[in-house]
C-alpha positions as CSV (number, residue, x, y, z in Angstrom):
1,M,-59.9,24.2,10.9
2,A,-58.0,25.9,8.0
3,V,-54.5,27.0,7.5
4,K,-54.1,30.8,7.2
5,I,-51.1,32.6,5.7
6,V,-49.5,35.6,7.4
7,T,-46.6,37.6,5.8
8,D,-45.4,41.2,5.8
9,T,-45.9,44.1,3.5
10,G,-42.4,43.7,2.0
11,C,-43.6,40.7,0.0
12,D,-45.0,43.1,-2.7
13,L,-47.9,40.9,-3.7
14,P,-50.6,42.8,-5.6
15,A,-53.7,43.8,-3.5
16,E,-56.0,41.6,-5.5
17,L,-54.1,38.4,-4.6
18,I,-53.9,39.4,-1.0
19,E,-57.6,39.8,-0.9
20,Q,-58.4,36.7,-3.0
21,Y,-56.4,34.4,-0.7
22,A,-57.1,36.3,2.6
23,I,-53.4,36.7,3.3
24,Q,-52.8,38.7,6.5
25,L,-50.2,41.4,6.1
26,V,-48.1,42.8,9.0
27,P,-46.7,46.2,8.1
28,L,-43.0,46.9,8.1
29,V,-41.9,50.2,9.6
30,L,-40.7,53.2,7.6
31,R,-38.7,55.9,9.3
32,F,-39.0,59.4,7.9
33,G,-36.4,61.2,9.9
34,E,-37.5,61.0,13.6
35,R,-41.0,59.9,12.6
36,E,-42.1,56.3,12.2
37,V,-45.0,55.2,10.1
38,S,-46.4,51.8,9.1
39,D,-45.7,50.7,5.6
40,S,-48.9,51.0,3.5
41,P,-50.1,52.2,0.1
42,E,-51.0,55.5,1.8
43,T,-47.5,56.2,2.9
44,R,-46.0,55.6,-0.5
45,A,-46.7,59.0,-1.9
46,E,-44.9,60.7,1.0
47,L,-42.0,58.2,0.6
48,W,-41.5,59.2,-3.0
49,Q,-41.6,62.9,-2.0
50,R,-38.8,62.3,0.5
51,I,-36.7,60.3,-2.0
52,E,-37.1,63.0,-4.7
53,A,-36.0,65.6,-2.1
54,R,-33.1,63.4,-1.0
55,L,-34.4,63.2,2.5
56,P,-33.6,60.2,4.8
57,C,-35.8,57.1,4.5
58,E,-35.1,54.0,6.5
59,T,-37.0,50.8,7.2
60,S,-37.2,48.3,10.0
61,G,-39.0,45.1,10.8
62,P,-42.2,45.0,12.8
63,P,-42.0,44.6,16.6
64,V,-43.6,41.6,18.2
65,G,-46.9,43.3,18.9
66,P,-48.3,43.4,15.4
67,Y,-47.5,39.7,15.0
68,L,-49.4,38.9,18.2
69,A,-52.3,41.0,16.8
70,A,-52.2,39.1,13.5
71,F,-51.9,35.6,15.0
72,A,-54.4,35.8,17.9
73,P,-57.7,36.2,16.0
74,L,-56.8,33.5,13.6
75,V,-55.9,31.0,16.3
76,Q,-58.9,32.0,18.4
77,A,-61.1,31.2,15.3
78,G,-59.7,27.7,15.3
79,H,-57.2,28.1,12.4
80,E,-53.5,27.2,12.1
81,V,-51.0,29.7,10.8
82,V,-48.0,29.7,8.5
83,C,-46.1,33.0,8.7
84,I,-43.5,33.7,6.0
85,T,-41.2,36.6,6.7
86,L,-38.7,38.9,5.0
87,T,-35.1,37.4,5.2
88,G,-33.8,37.3,8.7
89,A,-30.3,38.2,7.4
90,H,-31.4,41.8,6.7
91,S,-34.3,42.3,9.1
92,V,-35.6,41.6,12.6
93,T,-38.9,40.6,11.0
94,Y,-38.2,36.8,11.4
95,S,-37.2,37.1,15.1
96,S,-40.2,39.2,15.9
97,A,-42.6,36.7,14.3
98,M,-40.8,33.8,16.1
99,L,-41.2,35.5,19.5
100,A,-44.9,36.2,18.9
101,A,-45.4,32.5,17.8
102,Q,-44.2,31.3,21.2
103,D,-47.6,32.5,22.6
104,F,-49.4,30.0,20.2
105,A,-47.4,26.8,20.7
106,G,-48.2,24.2,18.1
107,Q,-50.5,26.4,16.1
108,V,-48.2,28.9,14.3
109,T,-45.2,28.0,12.2
110,V,-42.8,30.8,11.1
111,V,-40.7,30.4,8.0
112,D,-37.7,32.6,7.2
113,S,-38.1,33.2,3.4
114,C,-34.4,34.0,3.1
115,S,-35.5,36.4,0.4
116,I,-36.9,39.8,-0.4
117,S,-39.8,41.3,-2.4
118,I,-41.0,38.9,-5.1
119,G,-38.6,36.3,-3.8
120,Y,-40.9,35.7,-0.9
121,G,-44.0,37.0,-2.5
122,L,-43.9,34.0,-4.7
123,Q,-43.4,31.8,-1.6
124,A,-46.4,33.3,0.2
125,L,-48.6,33.0,-2.9
126,A,-47.7,29.3,-3.3
127,A,-48.5,28.8,0.4
128,A,-51.8,30.6,0.2
129,Q,-52.9,28.6,-2.8
130,M,-51.9,25.3,-1.1
131,A,-53.8,26.4,2.0
132,A,-56.9,27.3,-0.1
133,S,-56.9,23.8,-1.5
134,G,-57.2,22.4,2.0
135,A,-53.5,21.3,2.6
136,S,-52.3,20.7,6.1
137,R,-49.9,23.1,7.8
138,A,-47.0,20.6,7.4
139,A,-47.7,20.4,3.7
140,V,-47.9,24.2,3.3
141,V,-44.5,24.6,5.1
142,A,-43.0,21.8,3.0
143,A,-44.2,23.6,-0.2
144,V,-42.6,26.9,1.0
145,H,-39.3,25.2,1.6
146,S,-39.5,23.6,-1.8
147,C,-40.1,27.0,-3.4
148,Q,-37.1,28.3,-1.7
149,Q,-34.9,25.5,-3.2
150,R,-36.2,26.2,-6.7
151,L,-36.2,30.0,-6.6
152,T,-34.0,32.1,-8.9
153,L,-34.0,35.9,-8.3
154,R,-32.1,38.6,-10.1
155,F,-32.3,42.4,-9.9
156,F,-30.3,45.6,-10.4
157,L,-30.6,49.2,-9.4
158,E,-30.4,52.3,-11.5
159,S,-28.7,54.4,-8.9
160,L,-26.8,53.6,-5.7
161,D,-27.7,56.9,-4.0
162,Q,-30.7,55.7,-2.1
163,I,-29.2,52.4,-0.9
164,Q,-26.0,54.2,0.1
165,R,-28.1,56.5,2.4
166,G,-29.8,53.4,3.9
167,G,-26.5,51.7,4.6
168,R,-27.9,48.2,4.0
169,L,-25.1,47.1,1.6
170,D,-22.1,48.5,3.3
171,T,-20.2,45.2,3.1
172,F,-19.8,45.4,-0.7
173,M,-20.8,49.0,-1.4
174,P,-17.2,49.9,-2.4
175,V,-17.4,47.2,-5.1
176,L,-20.8,48.5,-6.4
177,S,-19.6,52.1,-6.4
178,R,-16.6,51.2,-8.5
179,L,-18.8,49.2,-11.0
180,S,-21.2,52.1,-11.3
181,A,-18.5,54.6,-11.9
182,T,-16.7,52.5,-14.5
183,L,-18.0,52.4,-18.1
184,N,-21.7,52.7,-17.1
185,L,-21.7,49.3,-15.5
186,R,-24.6,47.9,-13.4
187,A,-24.3,45.5,-10.6
188,V,-26.6,42.5,-11.0
189,L,-27.7,41.2,-7.6
190,T,-29.3,38.2,-6.1
191,I,-30.1,36.6,-2.6
192,N,-27.7,33.9,-1.5
193,E,-28.5,30.8,0.4
194,E,-28.1,32.6,3.7
195,G,-30.7,35.2,2.7
196,R,-28.2,38.0,2.1
197,I,-28.1,40.3,-0.9
198,S,-25.0,39.3,-2.9
199,L,-23.3,40.3,-6.2
200,V,-23.8,38.2,-9.3
201,G,-21.6,40.3,-11.5
202,P,-21.4,43.4,-13.6
203,A,-23.3,44.3,-16.8
204,R,-23.0,47.1,-19.3
205,G,-25.8,49.6,-18.9
206,R,-29.5,48.9,-18.3
207,R,-29.8,46.9,-21.5
208,G,-26.9,44.6,-20.6
209,A,-28.2,44.2,-17.0
210,T,-31.7,43.3,-18.3
211,R,-30.2,40.8,-20.7
212,R,-28.4,39.2,-17.7
213,L,-31.6,39.0,-15.7
214,M,-33.3,37.2,-18.6
215,Q,-30.4,34.8,-19.3
216,D,-30.1,33.7,-15.7
217,V,-33.9,33.2,-15.2
218,V,-34.2,31.3,-18.4
219,A,-31.1,29.2,-17.6
220,A,-32.8,28.1,-14.3
221,G,-35.2,26.0,-16.4
222,P,-39.0,25.7,-17.0
223,A,-40.9,27.9,-14.6
224,E,-43.8,26.9,-12.3
225,R,-44.1,30.6,-11.3
226,L,-42.7,33.7,-12.9
227,A,-42.6,37.3,-11.7
228,V,-41.2,40.6,-12.9
229,A,-40.7,43.6,-10.5
230,H,-39.8,47.2,-11.1
231,S,-39.7,50.6,-9.5
232,R,-41.1,53.3,-11.9
233,A,-39.9,51.2,-14.9
234,R,-43.2,49.8,-16.1
235,D,-42.4,49.7,-19.9
236,E,-39.1,47.9,-19.3
237,A,-40.8,45.4,-17.0
238,E,-43.5,44.7,-19.5
239,A,-41.0,44.1,-22.2
240,L,-38.9,41.8,-19.9
241,A,-42.1,39.8,-19.0
242,D,-42.9,39.4,-22.7
243,E,-39.4,38.0,-23.5
244,L,-39.4,35.7,-20.4
245,A,-42.8,34.3,-21.2
246,Q,-41.8,33.6,-24.8
247,A,-38.4,32.1,-23.9
248,L,-39.8,29.9,-21.1
249,H,-43.1,29.0,-23.0
250,F,-44.9,30.4,-20.0
251,P,-48.4,32.0,-20.3
252,R,-47.9,35.7,-20.5
253,S,-51.1,36.4,-18.6
254,E,-49.8,34.4,-15.6
255,V,-46.5,36.4,-15.3
256,L,-46.9,38.3,-12.0
257,M,-46.2,42.0,-12.6
258,I,-45.2,43.9,-9.5
259,E,-44.3,47.5,-8.8
260,I,-42.2,47.2,-5.7
261,G,-43.6,48.4,-2.4
262,S,-42.4,51.1,0.1
263,A,-40.0,48.8,2.0
264,L,-37.8,48.2,-1.0
265,I,-38.3,51.6,-2.6
266,A,-36.8,53.2,0.5
267,H,-33.5,51.4,-0.3
268,A,-33.6,51.1,-4.1
269,G,-35.3,54.3,-5.3
270,P,-36.5,54.5,-8.9
271,G,-35.3,52.3,-11.8
272,L,-35.0,48.9,-10.1
273,L,-35.8,46.0,-12.4
274,G,-35.9,42.4,-11.3
275,A,-37.2,39.0,-12.2
276,G,-37.8,35.8,-10.3
277,S,-38.9,32.3,-11.1
278,I,-39.7,29.1,-9.2
279,R,-38.5,26.2,-11.3
280,L,-40.9,23.3,-12.2
281,E,-40.3,20.3,-10.0
């Protein structure tokens, strides 16, 4: 019996790591107007076309069925399952997975990552590596919770247009709009302890926002894991990864470089830049 890891496509882990650790992905749902499609690499091109045309793009968590379909063959094969989901504060993903897990009592543990994108991609990767080493389900779950406690995540958006259309940040959109309109300020964002996107503070332009990302991640301390994410901003992401690796004395080849997936692109659009680390214990 082995422990298998299930997560969803919003984790933004590269395909080679998904394959290497046999991580099972449940697709989030993209809404293109009245039409729903599963989040996948194949739908990304159409998503970008809609964003560029300023057409509506929304996302939602998977229903219960896809989780049942992911859990069942793993349990039937004699495995135990740890499922790590997109933050329940912004999605029904966690509740769908929990409902599905009720059909496999004592064999499936669902963990709310309380994060987005690389924030839970790093958690899922740590879980998969623990599972591959033969760790028990309890040990894998404990490792995920430990990662959550040691996670630092910072990101900013180039434009508020796409996220305004999605309506996900209505609670503090007026603040973000004022920052954006005043002296070329960017809003540096994070995920709080409740798993909600929250405001860290303003920064002057992309350069200032990038500097704030780096300062905050470096200030978190020596890194066990380090990742940089972007949306059509590869050169800036590479430069940020170079600086972070040097400042943290972290092997540059081990910095996880991610171009964010469809689920976050639908809300962020182009120009997002982010960084995340899991502090050494």
